[in-house]
N, C-alpha and C positions, 0 to 999 in steps of 0.2 A: 107628332102623336100629342093629341090634348084630353084635356077633362077637366074639368070643372073650372075653363077658362084658363088654365095653366100647362105650357109647353113641355113635357118633358122633356126635350133636345135641352133646351135652354137650362134648366132646374137642375141637368146630368151636365153639366158643360165640364170640362178641365184641358188644360194643359194638353192632356193626351189624346184628347177627342178634336180638339179642334187642331193640333197638328194632322191628325189621317182625315180628316173633313179635306184640309187642304190639297193635300198630299191628292186624293181621292179626285178633286176638283180640279190638277194639274196634270194628272193624266187620264181625267175621262174627257178632257178636251183636245189632248195628243190624238188619243182616239176617235174624237168627233172629226177631226180635220182628216184624221186616215182616209177615215169611213166615206165622209164627202168627197176624198180626191181620188181614192179607191186604190191607190197605193202603200203598199208597206214600206217602209224604210230597206234598202238592203245592209250588207255590214261592209264598213267603210273599210273595207281593208287597208290603201293605200293610208290615208289618215290615220287611220289605228296605228301603223308600222313606222311610222313616221313619228308620233308622241312616243312611243315602245323605245325608238332606238335613238332617245336624247336620256333614255338613263342608260343605256351604254355608255356615255359619253361622260366627260366632266361634269356634275352638276353646280348647279350655282349653291352659294352661301346659304341658302333660306337649308337646304336637304343637313345641313352640321346637327340636326335636331335629330335625325337618324341615323348617325354616327355608329351607332349601336345594331341597326340592322342592313347593314351592306349585304351581308348574304342573302337576302330577302328583295331586294331592289335586284338581284343581278337574277336569280330566278324567276321572279316575276316576271322580268324584260326578256327576257331568254324564251320561260319556256310559253311568254303568250309569243314574240314573233316565231317561233318552233310552230305554233299550231295554228297560225298563219299562214303560213307555210315558206318563210323566211329565214334564212341562215345566215347570221353573221357575218363579217369577212372574218377569216383565220386569223386575223392580227389580234383581233378583238376576242376571239375565243383566248388567245393563247392568255392574255391580259386578264381575263375573268380565269382561268384556270391558277394563273401564277397569284391573283387576290384570293380566292379561296383557299389554297395550299400556303398562305402566308398567314391566315387567320387558325391556322391547327395550333391550340395549347400547350405546352409540354406535357401538362396532367393529361393531356385527354381533349376530346370535342373541340368545337370549334367556336370560336367568340364572334361577336357581332362589330369586331373591329380591332384591329389590328393592339397587342396587348392586351385585350380583353379574355378572359377566363372565356372556358367552354360553357357554351348556354344551349341544352336538348333543340329550345327554337331554329336558333343560329346555323345550330349541327343537322338538321333538316335539312336548310334551306340551300346552306351550300355543297350539303351532298346532289344534291337535285342539282343545282345550276353545272355542281362538277359532270355530273350522270348527262346534257344535254353537252355543253361544251367540250368535254374532256376524250382521253384516246386514250388506251392501256398503259403505258410511260406514267399519265396524270394518277391514272389510276391505283397504280403501284407506289405512289408515293403518300398516299394516307399510309398511319399507322394504325392499323384494325387489330394491334394486339392493345397496344394503349386506348384506341376503344372503348374495345369492349369492358377492359379496366374501368375504365372512365363509367362506360353505361351498368356496370355493377354497383359501381361506386352513387349509381342515381339509383338504382333498385332499393324498395323498401320492404320491410317485413311481411307486410299486407299487400304486394304482390305489384303496389304502386308504384310510379318513379316519380320526383324529382325533376324541375327544370333545370337545377344546378345545384351543386353542393349545397346542400344549406337553406333550399330554393320554396319554391311551394310545391305541393304533388295536386296534380288531378289530369284529366282524360289525355289534355293534353301531350304530357311529359310521354304519356303511354305509349299514346300513336307513333309520337315523334320519334321513339327509342325503339320501336318496333320497326317503325321501316326504314333508320340507319340499319337495327342491327340486320335487318333480314335483307336489302339491299348490298351491303359489304359481305354477306353470307358469314355472319357470326351469330345469327340468333341462335340460340341453344335450349334445352328443356329449364336448364338453373336458369337461364335471364327471364324465363317468362312463367316459372311458377310463382301459381296466385294468382298473376294478371286478368286473368280470365275473371274467377270471381272478384276480383276488386271491383273491374268496369261492371258485373252485372249489380251492386250495390249503387251503382249510379243512375241506374234509369229511376225514372221517377214516376207516381201516379196517371202523370199526362201522357207518356207511354217513352218520350225524349231521353233525352241524359244530360244530368248536372255537369260540371265539372267534377263533384266530390259526390260524397252521396250526402243526399237530403239536399243537396243542392238543386235553384229552378232549373228545368230544363230550356238548351242553348242549343242551337242549331249546329257551331262550330263544335261542341263538346259531344255532342249527339254524331255529329260525324267521325267525328275522332276516336269514340268509343266502337261504332260499328265496323269501321274499317279496322283498326286494333283488331277486334276478334274476328274478321274475318281472314288478315291475312293466317289465323291461327289457324280457320278452317270453317267451312260452311256446316259442318255438326258440332264443333266447339260455339259457333255463334248461335245455332239455335240452340243449345241446350244449355245457356246463359241468359237470354233476352226472350219476353214477349213481344214475338214479332209483330203482334195484330196489335196488339199498342205501340208499338214504333209506326207501323202503318198508319192508325187514325190520326196520331199526334201531325207527323210527316204533311197529309192531308191538308189538315187545320191552317199548318204556316202558308199554305199554297192560298194569295187572298183572292177573291172571287172579280174582284173588278182589275185591281192590278194585273193579275195574274203570276206577278212575280211573290218569291216567299218572305216571309220576314222571318226573325232568327227566335222570338221568343211573343206569347203572349201578348196579344193590348200593345203591340212593337209595332213599327212602320214596315212595309216594302223595302229591301236593298239588295241591289244589284248582286253582291259578294256572296248572299244566302242562293242564289243560280246554282252555285257549287257543294257550298256549306250544308242546302237543305237538300239540291236538285241532285249533286252528287248519293244521295241516298235513292235516287231511281234506277240506277245501274246494278245497285245490291237487290234491289226485291226482282228486276229483274229476272236477276243468279237465283232469288231465290221462291220464288212464287209466279215470275213468269208474265203476269196481268198486269196492264196499265195500272198505276195507285194515282197518277196525280199526270197534270194536263198540260204533256208537250208543248201542245200548242200555242195554251195562255203562256208560258213561258216563255217564250220565241218571241210571240209578239209581243213583251215584256221588256226582254232583250232587246231588240231589233227600233223598237219606237220610243224605250224612254232611256236606254243608259247609255246610247251614244252620244259624244258630244262634237255636234255637226262643224263645227267652230275650230277647236284646237285640237281636233280627233282624242285617240283614250275613250275610256269606258268608266261609268261611274256609278253610284249609288242609286241615284233617283233623279230627275228633273231637278233642277235650281242648285245641282249641284256640279262641281267641276270633278274633272274624271283623273286620275290618280294610275297609279301602278298596278297597287294592290288589285284592286278594283276593277280592270283590265284585264287580269290574269283570273280571276274567278269568274268575271261574268263571261269568259271565251271557254272558259271548262264546262260553266252551264248551257253553254251553247252547242259544246261537242254532244253534251250531255242528250238532249234533245234530239240532235242528228242520228244518235244511232241508239240499237240496242244490242245489250248484251249480254252472254250467256258462258257457260264454264263448257270450255274445249277439252272436253272428255280426251281424247287423244295424249294433248298436252297434259294435260294432266297425271296421268298413268305416267308417262316420262319422269317427270317435275318428281312424281312421287321415289322414283327408284334413286333421286340424287337427295329429296330433301323433305321428309312429306309435314315435317314443319306449318312453311310455308310456302307449301307447294301452290295453291287455290290463289295467291295473287299475280301467279306469274300464266296462267292458265284461261285468262280470261279473253273471248273475244267480242267482235262487233262486228254487227254489220248494217247495211243502212235502215233507217227506219223508211217503216212502211207509209207512202204518202198520203195512206186513210186514216193515220193516226197524226201527221206531222208534215207539213209539203214542206221541204227544205230547196230552197232555189239555187243553182247553180251559183251563184254570185258571195251567196252567204255562206257554202260547204269549207270549212276547215278542218284539220286535222283531227282522227278520234284518238281515244285518249285509255289509259289503262285509268280506272276509276279508283281502284283505293289510293296510287299513290301522286296520284294528280302532276301525271308525265302525259308524253303524246306517245301514243302507242310504238312501243318497239325499243323504248330508252332504259325505262328500267330491267325488263330481260336484258338486253346488251349487257345492261351495267353487272347487273348480277350475274348471268354466264361469261364474264370475265375471271370472276375470282372464282366460280364453280370449277371453268378450266383448270385452275392451277395446284387442285386435291386431285387430278385426274392423273 
C-alpha cells in the first residue's frame, strides 16, 4: 500500500510486524506445500510417545533449570501420553506417585522440588499427575486437612488467591486453588467467598481477562478465570462476566492465515494457546451451543505446523523445538477440536445431591465432532478430555469420587 511514493508497510515496519510477516511466510509455505501434495499430515503418535516417555526417565543436566517445575514435567508427559492412549508401566507410575507425595510440604501444598515450600502451581500440577498415576492408597496419603488450611492461608480478603505465602495474586492462583480444592473435595463456601466477584474485575475492555484487575487480557489468564468461574457453576459465570465480549475476544485471537491462536493482541501464533484459548471452545459449547471459532483451522495448524517430524513432540510454531509443555497443551487443543461438549443433565442432578458448589465441573459430556464441522481422521483421534481440568475424560471424576465416597 503506497501514497505519494511512500510505502506505508515500510514506514510502519517494527520488530513486531517483521516477526509476524516471517511467521506468516513460513506457515504459508507449509500450507502451499500441503495443497500442492494434497496430503494433510497425520498425528505422529509413535514419535510423540517416544519423545514424551523420555520426560519420565532420567533427564539430562540441562533440565536443572527446571528444578522447581518437577510436578509440571510429570503432569505434561503423563497427560500427553494418556491422551495418546499410552499407559506408562506400573513401576514408572509408582515412582511418579512417590515423587509427588515426597514433595508435600509440612506446612501444606506441594513444592516444585524436594525441600521447596508449597506453591499453588506446582500443587496443581502434582495433584493432576497423582490423579493420572495414582490409586486409592496413594490418594489417601495426601494430607487434605493441611491442604485446606494452606489454601485458606493463600486466600486474600478481596476473594483472590496468591501463588504462595507472600507471593503474587492473579487468576492463575485462583484457578489452581479451586481445581485443587475441588478435586480433593475440600471446596467450601468459606474458601470461595468473594472469588467470583474478584474474577469479574479482571475482565478487560477487550473481553478477555488479565491476571489481575486492569492488566492486559491474556490467553492463559482468560482460561483460568473462565474455568474457575465454571467450576462454581454456569449461573455464577454468566452473572459475573460479559459473555458476548469474551466470545468476541476469543474469535480475534484465532489468526486468519495461521489458524492457530495467539495469547494477546498483536502477538504471534503459539501452539500452547490451542488449549489456553482453544480451551474456551468447550465452554462456549456448553454456554451457547453454536460454533464460535474454526475447529478445522485449528486442527490444520496443529497437524501441519506444531509437529516436529525428526524429534517427535509438539511445538510452539515452525522453526521452534518441541518441548513437554507445548506437547501437552497442543494435544489438549487437538482433543478440543475433535469433540463437541455439553452438560450431562442427569449427571448434573446426581452431582448436585452430593455437592452443588462444583457439580457442573464433573457433569460435562462429549461426543465426536460432526464431520461437517471438521473431519478427524482415525489415525489422528486422541482421547477426549474434561476441559475444566485439562485431564482425560474420567480421570478427574474418578479422583473426586474417591474422596466423596469416604463421606458416605
